[in-house]
C-alpha positions in Angstrom: -10.9 18.9 -13.8 -14.3 18.3 -12.4 -15.3 19.0 -8.8 -15.2 15.3 -7.8 -11.6 15.0 -8.8 -10.6 18.3 -7.2 -12.1 17.1 -3.9 -10.2 13.8 -4.2 -6.9 15.6 -4.9 -7.3 18.1 -2.1 -8.4 15.5 0.4 -5.5 13.2 -0.5 -3.0 16.0 -0.1 -4.5 17.0 3.3 -4.9 13.4 4.6 -1.4 12.4 3.5 0.2 15.5 5.1 -1.7 15.5 8.4 -3.6 12.3 8.8 -7.2 11.4 8.1 -8.5 12.2 11.6 -6.7 15.6 11.8 -8.5 17.0 8.7 -12.1 18.2 8.8 -14.6 18.5 6.0 -14.6 22.3 6.2 -10.9 22.4 5.5 -11.3 20.0 2.6 -14.0 22.1 1.0 -12.1 25.3 1.5 -9.0 23.9 -0.1 -11.1 22.5 -3.0 -13.0 25.7 -3.4 -16.4 24.0 -3.2 -19.2 23.8 -0.7 -20.0 21.1 1.9 -23.1 20.0 0.0 -21.0 19.4 -3.1 -18.7 17.1 -1.2 -21.7 15.3 0.4 -23.3 15.0 -3.0 -20.3 13.1 -4.4 -19.2 11.1 -1.4 -21.9 11.2 1.3 -19.5 11.8 4.1 -15.8 12.2 5.0 -15.6 8.4 5.4 -17.2 8.0 1.9 -14.5 10.4 0.6 -11.8 8.2 2.2 -13.4 5.1 0.7 -13.3 6.7 -2.8 -9.6 7.7 -2.2 -8.6 4.2 -1.3 -10.6 2.2 -3.8 -9.1 2.9 -7.2 -5.4 3.0 -6.2 -5.7 -0.1 -4.1 -7.4 -1.9 -7.1 -4.5 -0.9 -9.3 -1.9 -2.1 -6.7 -3.8 -5.4 -6.2 -3.9 -6.0 -9.9 -0.2 -5.3 -10.3 0.7 -7.4 -7.3 -1.4 -10.3 -8.5 0.7 -10.4 -11.7 3.9 -10.0 -9.7 3.0 -12.9 -7.5 2.6 -15.4 -10.4 5.1 -18.1 -9.2 6.9 -20.2 -11.8 9.4 -22.0 -9.7 11.9 -19.1 -9.4 11.6 -17.6 -5.9 14.3 -14.9 -6.3 12.7 -13.7 -9.5 9.2 -13.6 -8.0 10.5 -11.7 -4.9 12.1 -9.2 -7.3 8.8 -8.8 -9.2 6.9 -8.3 -5.9 9.4 -5.8 -4.5 9.6 -3.9 -7.8 5.8 -3.7 -8.0 5.6 -2.2 -4.5 8.4 0.3 -5.1 7.1 1.4 -8.5 3.6 1.8 -7.2 4.8 3.8 -4.2 7.0 6.0 -6.3 4.2 6.9 -8.6 1.5 7.2 -5.9 3.6 8.8 -3.1 0.8 10.7 -1.3 -1.6 7.7 -1.5 1.1 5.3 -0.2 1.9 7.6 2.7 -1.8 7.7 3.6 -2.2 4.0 3.2 0.7 3.3 5.5 -0.6 5.8 8.1 -4.1 4.2 8.1 -2.6 0.7 8.4 -0.8 1.8 11.6 -3.8 3.7 13.0 -5.8 2.3 15.9 -7.6 -0.9 15.1 -11.0 0.5 15.8 -10.5 3.7 13.7 -12.4 4.2 10.5 -9.2 4.5 8.5 -7.8 1.2 9.7 -11.1 -0.6 9.1 -11.1 0.7 5.4 -7.5 -0.4 4.6 -7.6 -3.7 6.5 -9.3 -5.7 3.7 -7.0 -4.2 1.0 -3.9 -5.1 3.1 -5.1 -8.6 3.9 -5.6 -9.2 0.2 -2.0 -8.1 -0.4 -0.8 -10.4 2.3 -2.7 -13.4 0.9 -1.2 -12.9 -2.5 2.3 -12.8 -1.2 1.6 -15.6 1.3 0.5 -17.8 -1.6 3.9 -17.4 -3.3 5.7 -18.8 -0.2 3.1 -21.6 0.0 3.8 -22.5 -3.6 7.6 -22.3 -3.1 7.5 -25.0 -0.4 7.8 -27.6 -3.2 11.4 -26.3 -3.9 12.1 -24.9 -0.4 10.8 -27.3 2.2 12.1 -25.2 5.1 9.3 -22.7 4.2 6.5 -25.1 5.0 4.2 -23.6 7.7 6.1 -20.3 7.6 4.4 -18.7 4.7 2.4 -16.2 6.8 5.6 -15.1 8.7 7.5 -14.8 5.4 4.8 -12.7 3.7 4.5 -10.4 6.8 8.3 -10.0 7.0 8.7 -9.3 3.2 5.9 -6.7 3.1 7.1 -5.2 6.3 10.6 -4.8 4.9 9.3 -3.4 1.7 7.1 -0.9 3.5 10.1 0.1 5.6 12.1 0.9 2.5 9.1 2.8 1.0 8.8 4.8 4.3 12.4 5.7 4.0 11.9 6.9 0.4 8.8 8.8 1.3 10.9 10.7 3.8 13.7 11.3 1.3 16.1 8.9 3.0 16.2 6.3 0.2 15.5 6.1 -3.5 13.2 3.4 -4.8 15.3 2.1 -7.7 16.5 -1.2 -9.1 19.6 -1.2 -6.8 17.4 -1.0 -3.8 15.1 -3.8 -5.1 18.2 -6.0 -5.5 19.5 -5.1 -2.0 16.1 -5.7 -0.4 15.5 -9.0 -2.1 19.0 -10.2 -1.3 18.7 -9.1 2.3 15.3 -10.9 2.6 16.6 -14.1 1.0 19.4 -14.5 3.6 16.8 -15.0 6.3 14.4 -17.3 4.5 16.9 -19.9 3.2 18.3 -20.7 6.6 
């Protein structure tokens, strides 16, 4: 494994365990067994390191989510695809997802929030588009697509948070339960 990947791995572990703001560059380089100049060579700064940590996994999630959000007239199936995509991604990127959630809940002016805001807004727009397309079959959704997208993603992230803290298991049964629970609210 090269130094760049070692730094990324150590930073992810530290940031996910204690938060981006609570971890200093010195601690990262000590854990990675490298020097500060090496970290600065690859990433320029601690913020550059965080940008690198967020970029590739978020690109993967957005690509997978875009596929899951392909709407073909079957809302329950699309909701299942979306929920499965999030659950599968979070299960295979646990540390990243924990960091992503923490940064999304960080103060609005913080560096971490600023970095994840665009990625999260892109996720919301993809899911919002599903509900907008579904208004043809479900007229009661008209004008409510933003609220539905926010509620769905919020519910999904709540279940993921439970799983990250070992209070739930991200599996097909939970996907079914989550989608069913969500549908009760949107069809009324």
